[in-house]
N, CA, C and O of each residue as an XYZ file, in Angstrom:
768
protein
N     -25.255    -17.487    -10.811
C     -23.917    -17.016    -10.649
C     -23.799    -15.566    -11.216
O     -24.304    -15.313    -12.310
N     -23.184    -14.666    -10.540
C     -22.949    -13.439    -11.152
C     -21.456    -13.185    -11.260
O     -20.682    -13.385    -10.325
N     -21.108    -12.747    -12.417
C     -19.554    -12.511    -12.778
C     -19.369    -11.099    -13.096
O     -20.077    -10.481    -13.891
N     -18.422    -10.633    -12.464
C     -17.913     -9.222    -12.758
C     -16.568     -9.351    -13.187
O     -15.677     -9.735    -12.429
N     -16.364     -9.007    -14.523
C     -15.033     -9.224    -15.277
C     -14.244     -7.930    -14.992
O     -14.729     -6.801    -15.068
N     -13.007     -8.215    -14.664
C     -11.954     -7.159    -14.481
C     -11.024     -7.107    -15.675
O     -11.285     -7.761    -16.685
N      -9.980     -6.372    -15.587
C      -8.943     -6.232    -16.613
C      -8.354     -7.623    -16.804
O      -8.356     -8.109    -17.935
N      -7.875     -8.258    -15.828
C      -7.290     -9.468    -15.889
C      -7.748    -10.414    -14.848
O      -6.965    -10.750    -13.960
N      -8.907    -10.849    -14.890
C      -9.501    -11.717    -13.926
C     -10.982    -11.500    -13.643
O     -11.630    -10.791    -14.413
N     -11.533    -12.044    -12.629
C     -12.890    -11.869    -12.320
C     -13.120    -12.127    -10.872
O     -12.320    -12.737    -10.164
N     -14.233    -11.641    -10.474
C     -14.772    -12.033     -9.042
C     -16.195    -12.709     -9.311
O     -17.002    -12.220    -10.101
N     -16.406    -13.760     -8.657
C     -17.586    -14.551     -8.836
C     -18.253    -14.691     -7.618
O     -17.605    -15.027     -6.628
N     -19.635    -14.453     -7.533
C     -20.445    -14.679     -6.441
C     -21.528    -15.669     -6.745
O     -22.256    -15.394     -7.699
N     -21.753    -16.800     -6.072
C     -22.523    -17.753     -6.320
C     -23.771    -17.866     -5.370
O     -23.604    -18.042     -4.163
N     -24.973    -17.768     -5.903
C     -26.153    -17.977     -4.985
C     -26.391    -19.411     -4.764
O     -26.046    -20.249     -5.596
N     -27.000    -19.723     -3.607
C     -27.243    -21.024     -3.406
C     -28.176    -21.784     -4.371
O     -29.217    -21.251     -4.755
N     -27.850    -22.906     -4.730
C     -28.650    -23.609     -5.640
C     -29.858    -24.320     -4.999
O     -30.107    -24.157     -3.805
N     -30.595    -25.098     -5.780
C     -31.687    -25.756     -5.158
C     -31.276    -26.681     -4.124
O     -31.996    -26.846     -3.139
N     -30.164    -27.307     -4.264
C     -29.704    -28.326     -3.130
C     -29.254    -27.486     -1.986
O     -29.293    -28.002     -0.869
N     -28.830    -26.256     -2.112
C     -28.343    -25.482     -1.013
C     -26.967    -25.990     -0.420
O     -26.647    -25.734      0.740
N     -26.183    -26.713     -1.265
C     -25.073    -27.465     -0.747
C     -23.789    -26.492     -0.756
O     -22.758    -26.895     -0.217
N     -23.825    -25.349     -1.295
C     -22.637    -24.592     -1.473
C     -22.480    -23.622     -0.218
O     -23.338    -22.850      0.209
N     -21.185    -23.833      0.284
C     -21.048    -22.913      1.521
C     -19.691    -22.204      1.365
O     -18.762    -22.720      0.742
N     -19.617    -21.018      1.948
C     -18.249    -20.419      1.822
C     -17.261    -21.052      2.873
O     -17.632    -21.862      3.723
N     -15.963    -20.603      2.732
C     -15.013    -21.260      3.459
C     -15.288    -20.976      4.960
O     -14.852    -21.757      5.806
N     -15.987    -19.896      5.302
C     -16.177    -19.591      6.775
C     -17.552    -20.384      7.368
O     -17.928    -20.373      8.540
N     -18.132    -21.009      6.339
C     -19.575    -21.744      6.555
C     -20.644    -20.760      7.161
O     -21.520    -21.124      7.946
N     -20.481    -19.535      6.732
C     -21.592    -18.599      7.176
C     -22.020    -17.887      5.933
O     -21.237    -17.547      5.046
N     -23.414    -17.666      5.923
C     -23.965    -17.059      4.778
C     -23.658    -15.650      4.941
O     -23.614    -15.184      6.080
N     -23.421    -14.851      3.829
C     -23.241    -13.468      3.746
C     -24.238    -12.851      2.836
O     -24.019    -12.790      1.626
N     -25.289    -12.407      3.356
C     -26.384    -11.972      2.443
C     -26.957    -13.031      1.728
O     -27.110    -14.111      2.298
N     -27.349    -12.854      0.374
C     -27.869    -13.960     -0.284
C     -26.821    -14.770     -0.996
O     -27.143    -15.792     -1.603
N     -25.522    -14.330     -0.940
C     -24.466    -15.094     -1.566
C     -23.753    -15.971     -0.508
O     -23.419    -15.488      0.574
N     -23.539    -17.176     -0.809
C     -22.937    -18.097      0.159
C     -21.549    -18.619     -0.342
O     -20.813    -19.304      0.368
N     -21.260    -18.253     -1.580
C     -19.806    -18.678     -2.036
C     -19.293    -17.757     -3.057
O     -20.044    -17.316     -3.928
N     -18.103    -17.457     -2.997
C     -17.429    -16.614     -3.981
C     -15.975    -17.005     -4.272
O     -15.385    -17.790     -3.530
N     -15.461    -16.518     -5.231
C     -14.125    -16.666     -5.561
C     -13.525    -15.369     -6.073
O     -14.201    -14.534     -6.673
N     -12.236    -15.232     -5.816
C     -11.570    -13.938     -6.294
C     -10.249    -14.403     -6.961
O      -9.364    -15.007     -6.354
N     -10.208    -14.072     -8.231
C      -8.909    -14.375     -9.015
C      -8.419    -13.247     -9.712
O      -7.850    -13.401    -10.793
N      -8.591    -12.037     -9.169
C      -8.253    -10.863     -9.835
C      -6.664    -10.719     -9.850
O      -6.028    -11.038     -8.846
N      -6.115    -10.303    -10.834
C      -4.698     -9.871    -10.919
C      -4.721     -8.480    -11.557
O      -4.848     -8.333    -12.772
N      -4.590     -7.427    -10.663
C      -4.741     -5.990    -11.196
C      -3.504     -5.692    -11.985
O      -2.424     -6.097    -11.556
N      -3.570     -5.033    -13.076
C      -2.380     -4.590    -13.744
C      -1.483     -3.692    -13.037
O      -1.995     -2.775    -12.395
N      -0.331     -3.811    -13.059
C       0.642     -2.825    -12.374
C       0.825     -1.567    -13.289
O       1.151     -1.631    -14.474
N       0.586     -0.467    -12.623
C       0.714      0.742    -13.441
C       2.172      1.355    -12.928
O       2.591      1.249    -11.775
N       2.792      1.956    -13.923
C       4.101      2.516    -13.701
C       3.853      3.775    -12.729
O       2.952      4.592    -12.916
N       4.656      3.816    -11.802
C       4.630      4.930    -10.820
C       5.244      6.061    -11.431
O       6.398      5.959    -11.848
N       4.556      7.212    -11.541
C       5.297      8.328    -12.229
C       6.495      8.756    -11.322
O       6.504      8.683    -10.093
N       7.461      9.195    -12.086
C       8.607      9.765    -11.382
C       8.688     11.339    -11.612
O       8.495     11.880    -12.701
N       8.986     11.960    -10.483
C       8.980     13.497    -10.707
C      10.141     13.922    -11.463
O      11.288     13.552    -11.213
N       9.780     14.777    -12.474
C      10.698     15.280    -13.485
C      10.999     16.763    -13.174
O      10.389     17.292    -12.245
N      11.900     17.471    -13.893
C      12.318     18.736    -13.713
C      11.594     19.637    -14.810
O      12.029     20.767    -15.032
N      10.540     19.161    -15.466
C       9.855     19.693    -16.502
C       9.210     21.061    -16.077
O       9.218     22.027    -16.840
N       8.677     21.098    -14.885
C       8.017     22.330    -14.355
C       9.071     23.398    -14.133
O       8.939     24.582    -14.442
N      10.178     22.823    -13.539
C      11.370     23.776    -13.185
C      11.966     24.327    -14.451
O      12.237     25.527    -14.502
N      12.178     23.565    -15.436
C      12.959     23.955    -16.723
C      12.038     24.964    -17.500
O      12.507     25.861    -18.201
N      10.740     24.758    -17.330
C       9.862     25.787    -17.983
C       9.930     27.169    -17.275
O       9.747     28.194    -17.932
N      10.178     27.206    -16.004
C      10.337     28.485    -15.212
C      11.816     28.973    -15.476
O      12.008     30.167    -15.702
N      12.761     28.164    -15.454
C      14.217     28.496    -15.677
C      14.334     29.134    -17.137
O      15.154     30.024    -17.362
N      13.552     28.680    -18.028
C      13.596     29.195    -19.397
C      13.292     30.733    -19.399
O      13.905     31.487    -20.155
N      12.279     31.201    -18.485
C      11.842     32.446    -18.331
C      12.640     33.429    -17.458
O      12.370     34.625    -17.343
N      13.660     32.780    -16.854
C      14.542     33.562    -15.835
C      14.023     33.391    -14.483
O      14.572     34.050    -13.600
N      12.949     32.529    -14.135
C      12.429     32.367    -12.874
C      12.923     31.062    -12.075
O      13.435     30.125    -12.687
N      12.772     31.046    -10.880
C      13.086     29.894    -10.103
C      11.657     29.250     -9.655
O      10.711     30.010     -9.447
N      11.529     28.013     -9.528
C      10.319     27.409     -8.981
C      10.438     27.169     -7.603
O      11.479     26.660     -7.188
N       9.411     27.496     -6.732
C       9.356     27.049     -5.355
C       8.199     26.042     -5.287
O       7.009     26.294     -5.476
N       8.763     24.833     -4.978
C       7.853     23.626     -4.943
C       7.492     23.679     -3.429
O       8.297     23.952     -2.539
N       6.053     23.356     -3.239
C       5.638     23.454     -1.900
C       4.647     22.197     -1.608
O       3.802     21.837     -2.427
N       4.835     21.607     -0.418
C       4.105     20.504      0.040
C       3.775     20.410      1.449
O       4.507     21.059      2.196
N       2.879     19.776      1.952
C       2.652     19.682      3.299
C       2.789     18.210      3.797
O       2.631     17.264      3.025
N       3.101     18.047      5.171
C       3.151     16.736      5.693
C       2.218     16.833      7.040
O       2.089     17.883      7.669
N       1.674     15.773      7.347
C       0.901     15.759      8.662
C      -0.576     16.093      8.512
O      -1.272     16.183      9.524
N      -1.131     16.298      7.195
C      -2.496     16.789      7.221
C      -3.385     15.674      7.409
O      -4.552     15.918      7.714
N      -3.003     14.494      7.271
C      -3.955     13.378      7.559
C      -4.067     12.913      9.055
O      -5.136     12.441      9.442
N      -3.124     13.016      9.805
C      -3.219     12.541     11.184
C      -4.283     13.189     12.022
O      -4.693     14.315     11.740
N      -4.723     12.530     13.010
C      -5.656     13.172     13.951
C      -5.133     14.050     14.992
O      -5.860     14.770     15.676
N      -3.835     13.982     15.109
C      -3.152     14.840     16.338
C      -1.858     15.350     15.739
O      -1.368     14.817     14.743
N      -1.327     16.349     16.331
C      -0.112     16.903     15.941
C      -0.209     18.115     14.917
O      -1.255     18.305     14.297
N       0.935     18.953     14.749
C       0.829     20.026     13.863
C       0.860     19.568     12.332
O       1.134     18.415     12.001
N       0.588     20.466     11.545
C       0.729     20.231     10.147
C       1.968     20.998      9.715
O       2.147     22.166     10.059
N       2.772     20.359      8.996
C       4.191     20.923      8.540
C       4.213     21.102      6.987
O       3.672     20.293      6.233
N       4.794     22.080      6.612
C       4.920     22.387      5.075
C       6.401     22.728      5.029
O       7.072     23.221      5.936
N       6.843     22.325      3.634
C       8.207     22.679      3.157
C       8.124     23.304      1.816
O       7.260     22.994      0.996
N       9.130     24.276      1.594
C       9.242     24.806      0.277
C      10.651     24.515     -0.130
O      11.605     24.641      0.637
N      10.739     24.115     -1.391
C      12.098     23.799     -1.872
C      12.413     24.527     -3.372
O      11.607     24.538     -4.302
N      13.525     25.024     -3.392
C      13.980     25.708     -4.619
C      15.263     25.098     -5.147
O      16.265     25.021     -4.436
N      15.229     24.691     -6.321
C      16.423     24.178     -6.961
C      17.009     25.195     -7.850
O      16.237     25.824     -8.574
N      18.359     25.458     -7.896
C      18.983     26.427     -8.849
C      18.677     25.924    -10.286
O      18.334     24.763    -10.512
N      18.818     26.841    -11.206
C      18.673     26.558    -12.613
C      19.666     25.437    -13.103
O      20.816     25.463    -12.663
N      19.309     24.511    -13.937
C      20.144     23.553    -14.552
C      20.529     22.483    -13.560
O      21.504     21.763    -13.774
N      19.772     22.363    -12.459
C      19.987     21.167    -11.422
C      19.763     19.950    -12.204
O      18.920     19.889    -13.098
N      20.544     18.959    -11.850
C      20.142     17.471    -12.518
C      19.131     16.915    -11.526
O      18.985     17.308    -10.368
N      18.384     15.846    -12.199
C      17.386     15.069    -11.399
C      18.058     14.414    -10.314
O      19.240     14.095    -10.445
N      17.372     14.161     -9.163
C      17.929     13.477     -8.081
C      17.397     11.931     -8.230
O      16.208     11.613     -8.203
N      18.404     11.113     -8.376
C      17.988      9.643     -8.491
C      17.191      9.196     -7.273
O      17.574      9.445     -6.130
N      16.072      8.531     -7.546
C      15.437      7.986     -6.273
C      14.452      8.877     -5.799
O      13.690      8.399     -4.958
N      14.267     10.113     -6.143
C      13.290     11.111     -5.680
C      12.037     10.622     -6.186
O      11.870     10.356     -7.377
N      11.002     10.479     -5.149
C       9.721     10.064     -5.563
C       8.805     10.849     -4.582
O       9.252     11.645     -3.756
N       7.430     10.550     -4.747
C       6.417     11.029     -3.872
C       6.809     10.321     -2.473
O       7.025      9.109     -2.485
N       6.893     10.963     -1.414
C       7.341     10.466     -0.065
C       6.395      9.322      0.450
O       6.865      8.458      1.189
N       5.216      9.298      0.120
C       4.340      8.328      0.476
C       4.737      6.964     -0.120
O       4.306      5.924      0.378
N       5.571      6.969     -1.204
C       5.995      5.713     -1.790
C       7.280      5.193     -1.345
O       7.643      4.048     -1.614
N       7.998      6.049     -0.643
C       9.286      5.587     -0.125
C       9.291      5.156      1.432
O       8.462      5.573      2.241
N      10.259      4.331      1.714
C      10.217      3.887      3.119
C      11.025      5.034      3.838
O      11.580      5.939      3.215
N      11.036      4.912      5.166
C      11.653      5.893      6.021
C      13.227      5.839      5.647
O      13.838      6.898      5.498
N      13.811      4.711      5.513
C      15.218      4.591      5.117
C      15.562      5.274      3.835
O      16.633      5.869      3.712
N      14.619      5.197      2.814
C      14.935      5.705      1.541
C      14.785      7.149      1.638
O      15.603      7.835      1.024
N      13.746      7.795      2.402
C      13.669      9.196      2.603
C      14.863      9.722      3.260
O      15.353     10.783      2.872
N      15.414      8.994      4.319
C      16.565      9.565      4.973
C      17.798      9.562      3.972
O      18.593     10.501      4.024
N      17.960      8.626      3.148
C      19.051      8.587      2.180
C      18.921      9.872      1.168
O      19.888     10.455      0.677
N      17.762     10.151      0.983
C      17.588     11.428     -0.141
C      17.820     12.670      0.529
O      18.210     13.578     -0.205
N      17.665     12.955      1.843
C      17.762     14.012      2.485
C      19.113     14.792      2.140
O      19.084     15.948      1.718
N      20.285     14.092      2.346
C      21.608     14.844      2.101
C      21.632     15.280      0.595
O      22.129     16.348      0.238
N      21.084     14.418     -0.222
C      21.290     14.719     -1.567
C      20.363     15.920     -2.095
O      20.766     16.681     -2.974
N      19.078     16.044     -1.497
C      18.181     17.166     -1.659
C      18.959     18.387     -1.093
O      19.102     19.362     -1.831
N      19.446     18.401      0.098
C      20.180     19.458      0.715
C      21.295     20.024     -0.165
O      21.450     21.230     -0.357
N      22.083     19.025     -0.700
C      23.286     19.401     -1.359
C      22.855     20.163     -2.833
O      23.539     21.052     -3.342
N      21.821     19.733     -3.305
C      21.340     20.274     -4.598
C      20.403     21.508     -4.459
O      20.426     22.340     -5.367
N      19.622     21.682     -3.446
C      18.752     22.710     -3.247
C      19.436     24.125     -3.093
O      20.531     24.200     -2.536
N      18.877     25.110     -3.523
C      19.193     26.589     -3.335
C      18.591     26.926     -2.003
O      19.243     27.514     -1.141
N      17.358     26.556     -1.840
C      16.693     26.860     -0.587
C      15.827     25.756     -0.076
O      15.152     25.077     -0.851
N      15.832     25.573      1.151
C      14.926     24.579      1.762
C      14.301     25.275      3.024
O      15.026     25.694      3.926
N      12.982     25.381      3.059
C      12.463     26.103      4.244
C      11.169     25.145      4.839
O      10.271     24.723      4.110
N      11.246     24.924      6.114
C      10.245     24.114      6.710
C       9.537     25.014      7.772
O      10.142     25.810      8.490
N       8.217     24.805      7.793
C       7.431     25.632      8.912
C       6.202     24.808      9.202
O       5.821     23.907      8.454
N       5.592     25.157     10.331
C       4.479     24.451     11.044
C       3.324     25.318     11.319
O       3.438     26.537     11.448
N       2.163     24.656     11.411
C       1.034     25.291     12.107
C       0.581     24.427     13.247
O       0.418     23.220     13.069
N       0.375     24.983     14.390
C       0.282     24.168     15.643
C      -1.130     23.560     15.714
O      -2.059     23.897     14.980
N      -1.183     22.667     16.640
C      -2.509     22.084     16.832
C      -3.515     23.073     17.327
O      -4.698     22.826     17.091
N      -3.210     24.133     17.967
C      -4.088     25.180     18.433
C      -4.599     25.956     17.188
O      -5.745     26.393     17.081
N      -3.584     26.080     16.233
C      -4.081     26.794     14.936
C      -4.915     26.018     14.165
O      -5.829     26.563     13.546
N      -4.710     24.595     14.094
C      -5.594     23.745     13.382
C      -7.030     23.886     13.988
O      -7.995     24.103     13.255
N      -7.151     23.754     15.389
C      -8.328     23.800     16.070
C      -9.009     25.198     15.928
O     -10.236     25.262     15.856
N      -8.268     26.266     15.887
C      -8.855     27.557     15.802
C      -9.484     27.813     14.495
O     -10.635     28.247     14.440
N      -8.730     27.545     13.351
C      -8.999     27.851     12.005
C      -9.762     26.620     11.262
O     -10.984     26.587     11.113
N      -9.015     25.784     10.894
C      -9.396     24.346     10.437
C      -8.117     23.777      9.757
O      -7.129     24.506      9.664
N      -8.098     22.646      9.332
C      -6.930     22.023      8.717
C      -6.474     22.632      7.473
O      -5.279     22.755      7.206
N      -7.408     23.008      6.723
C      -7.016     23.626      5.398
C      -6.367     24.953      5.644
O      -5.265     25.188      5.147
N      -6.968     25.797      6.355
C      -6.336     27.176      6.713
C      -5.024     26.970      7.332
O      -4.037     27.583      6.926
N      -4.969     26.069      8.370
C      -3.665     25.821      8.996
C      -2.691     25.316      8.082
O      -1.551     25.779      8.086
N      -3.038     24.405      7.296
C      -2.046     23.962      6.185
C      -1.501     25.162      5.406
O      -0.302     25.239      5.136
N      -2.448     26.164      5.021
C      -2.103     27.390      4.102
C      -1.174     28.205      5.064
O      -0.231     28.818      4.562
N      -1.371     28.248      6.351
C      -0.447     29.085      7.288
C       0.973     28.401      7.205
O       1.995     29.056      7.003
N       0.958     27.061      7.371
C       2.269     26.470      7.363
C       3.025     26.748      6.103
O       4.210     27.080      6.128
N       2.310     26.605      4.960
C       2.816     26.821      3.705
C       3.299     28.308      3.570
O       4.429     28.526      3.133
N       2.564     29.218      3.894
C       2.898     30.697      3.806
C       4.295     30.868      4.572
O       5.243     31.481      4.080
N       4.313     30.305      5.731
C       5.571     30.445      6.542
C       6.728     29.888      5.840
O       7.777     30.527      5.757
N       6.579     28.711      5.325
C       7.612     28.003      4.639
C       8.195     28.863      3.325
O       9.388     29.042      3.081
N       7.001     29.379      2.496
C       7.367     30.058      1.364
C       8.067     31.474      1.663
O       8.955     31.939      0.949
N       7.571     32.076      2.770
C       8.132     33.330      3.076
C       9.720     33.134      3.460
O      10.550     33.992      3.160
N      10.010     32.108      4.045
C      11.469     31.759      4.416
C      12.238     31.477      3.151
O      13.384     31.894      2.979
N      11.567     30.751      2.263
C      12.345     30.309      1.075
C      12.542     31.484      0.129
O      13.466     31.431     -0.683
N      11.734     32.545      0.180
C      11.828     33.516     -0.866
C      12.828     34.591     -0.477
O      13.159     35.448     -1.297
N      13.316     34.565      0.760
C      14.251     35.733      1.144
C      15.494     35.682      0.097
O      16.171     34.675     -0.111
N      15.667     36.909     -0.505
C      16.806     37.066     -1.345
C      16.549     36.544     -2.805
O      17.435     36.662     -3.651
N      15.405     35.999     -3.088
C      15.115     35.493     -4.482
C      14.438     36.711     -5.200
O      13.641     37.461     -4.636
N      14.850     36.831     -6.532
C      14.241     38.107     -7.166
C      12.906     37.549     -8.137
O      11.802     38.092     -8.090
N      13.172     36.568     -8.868
C      12.211     36.161     -9.820
C      11.753     34.667     -9.477
O      12.593     33.769     -9.511
N      10.558     34.429     -9.181
C      10.170     33.130     -8.695
C       8.635     32.810     -9.111
O       7.824     33.687     -9.408
N       8.379     31.507     -9.090
C       6.870     31.229     -9.112
C       6.626     30.044     -8.231
O       7.471     29.151     -8.176
N       5.544     29.987     -7.556
C       5.272     28.992     -6.594
C       4.326     27.965     -7.150
O       3.313     28.335     -7.743
N       4.601     26.723     -6.990
C       3.869     25.616     -7.586
C       3.573     24.631     -6.259
O       4.502     24.017     -5.733
N       2.222     24.538     -5.776
C       1.818     23.901     -4.669
C       1.257     22.522     -5.061
O       0.619     22.355     -6.101
N       1.509     21.600     -4.231
C       0.904     20.198     -4.423
C      -0.602     20.316     -4.211
O      -1.069     20.933     -3.254
N      -1.408     19.658     -5.205
C      -2.841     19.596     -4.792
C      -3.550     20.740     -5.481
O      -3.270     21.163     -6.602
N      -4.495     21.189     -4.685
C      -5.389     22.208     -5.357
C      -4.957     23.640     -4.824
O      -4.263     23.728     -3.812
N      -5.352     24.685     -5.481
C      -4.959     26.055     -5.002
C      -5.407     26.367     -3.611
O      -6.428     25.890     -3.115
N      -4.574     27.210     -2.992
C      -4.895     27.584     -1.537
C      -5.014     29.158     -1.606
O      -4.006     29.863     -1.554
N      -6.279     29.676     -1.724
C      -6.310     31.146     -1.779
C      -5.785     31.719     -0.442
O      -5.338     32.864     -0.375
N      -5.852     30.906      0.597
C      -5.418     31.428      1.892
C      -3.851     31.498      1.960
O      -3.307     31.998      2.945
N      -3.181     31.030      0.983
C      -1.606     30.936      0.987
C      -1.098     32.477      1.091
O      -0.145     32.751      1.821
N      -1.702     33.367      0.412
C      -1.244     34.786      0.560
C      -0.267     35.088     -0.580
O       0.184     36.232     -0.632
N       0.089     34.245     -1.446
C       1.056     34.422     -2.438
C       0.481     34.101     -3.837
O      -0.257     33.117     -3.871
N       0.667     34.684     -4.860
C       0.304     34.056     -6.135
C       0.908     32.676     -6.384
O       2.104     32.449     -6.199
N       0.119     31.853     -6.768
C       0.705     30.425     -7.029
C      -0.163     29.700     -8.082
O      -1.292     30.047     -8.428
N       0.527     28.655     -8.532
C      -0.287     27.594     -9.274
C      -0.320     26.418     -8.576
O       0.527     26.276     -7.694
N      -1.256     25.384     -8.810
C      -1.271     24.120     -8.114
C      -1.262     22.941     -9.108
O      -1.718     23.047    -10.247
N      -0.740     21.855     -8.635
C      -0.551     20.694     -9.474
C      -1.014     19.558     -8.670
O      -0.412     19.188     -7.662
N      -2.155     18.967     -9.143
C      -2.790     17.731     -8.476
C      -1.731     16.568     -8.690
O      -1.288     16.264     -9.798
N      -1.403     15.996     -7.575
C      -0.407     14.963     -7.494
C       1.006     15.538     -7.935
O       1.768     14.938     -8.693
N       1.238     16.684     -7.406
C       2.560     17.449     -7.845
C       3.698     16.526     -7.313
O       4.711     16.356     -7.993
N       3.551     15.989     -6.222
C       4.829     15.356     -5.562
C       5.026     14.180     -6.438
O       6.150     13.695     -6.308
N       4.193     13.524     -7.370
C       4.495     12.451     -8.239
C       5.084     13.009     -9.607
O       5.675     12.255    -10.379
N       4.906     14.312     -9.866
C       5.340     14.798    -11.201
C       6.298     15.916    -11.141
O       6.841     16.269    -12.188
N       6.573     16.530     -9.995
C       7.470     17.671    -10.004
C       8.508     17.570     -8.942
O       8.193     17.425     -7.761
N       9.857     17.651     -9.384
C      10.893     17.273     -8.420
C      10.968     18.315     -7.301
O      11.344     17.906     -6.202
N      10.689     19.476     -7.423
C      10.705     20.480     -6.246
C       9.555     20.075     -5.310
O       9.799     20.105     -4.104
N       8.371     19.710     -5.707
C       7.399     19.431     -4.736
C       7.744     18.057     -4.058
O       7.575     17.925     -2.846
N       8.222     17.043     -4.828
C       8.515     15.789     -4.206
C       9.652     16.070     -3.201
O       9.661     15.419     -2.156
N      10.625     17.000     -3.439
C      11.639     17.204     -2.470
C      11.087     17.937     -1.285
O      11.692     17.827     -0.219
N      10.074     18.626     -1.347
C       9.399     19.345     -0.257
C       8.543     18.338      0.546
O       8.245     18.571      1.718
N       8.133     17.163     -0.127
C       7.405     16.377      0.643
C       8.052     15.355      1.405
O       7.389     14.612      2.129
């Protein structure tokens, strides 16, 4: 018997004994193991909620934060879309705002009017399938982001850009990147 212990449970795999009378529920042998049990209960971890910490740090220096995220980078077909969102200084947190991957379609739809009401700027742009094929998905994502950021910056004087994930040298603007930014930064979550 081999036992792998987890945080709150175990997975057990049993090799056939001398009598060979142990069979799995499907009555088929799987490799050298013919029986197993799983009784893992994985611990629930708290889902981080996006805060305004990044925005407040910029507001304190007289800048606005431009949060940037993309949508559609994973699918095999269709354009890649990016959004840039800017909240005015001293905006209050939007209740229910989370990483869009954690929200249902109905929850996302309910957040849209609240984001539009609070945001100073919202800009959405895309890179086409042709651009994805011509360059690659990463460069096409940067193109969509650049278009969204360009639209969001019109009329803004002091700003800093914060992109979800890793830096995009192809973006064409100075920026910082925040891995899992949509889980930690309200502007990025609103853009997602």
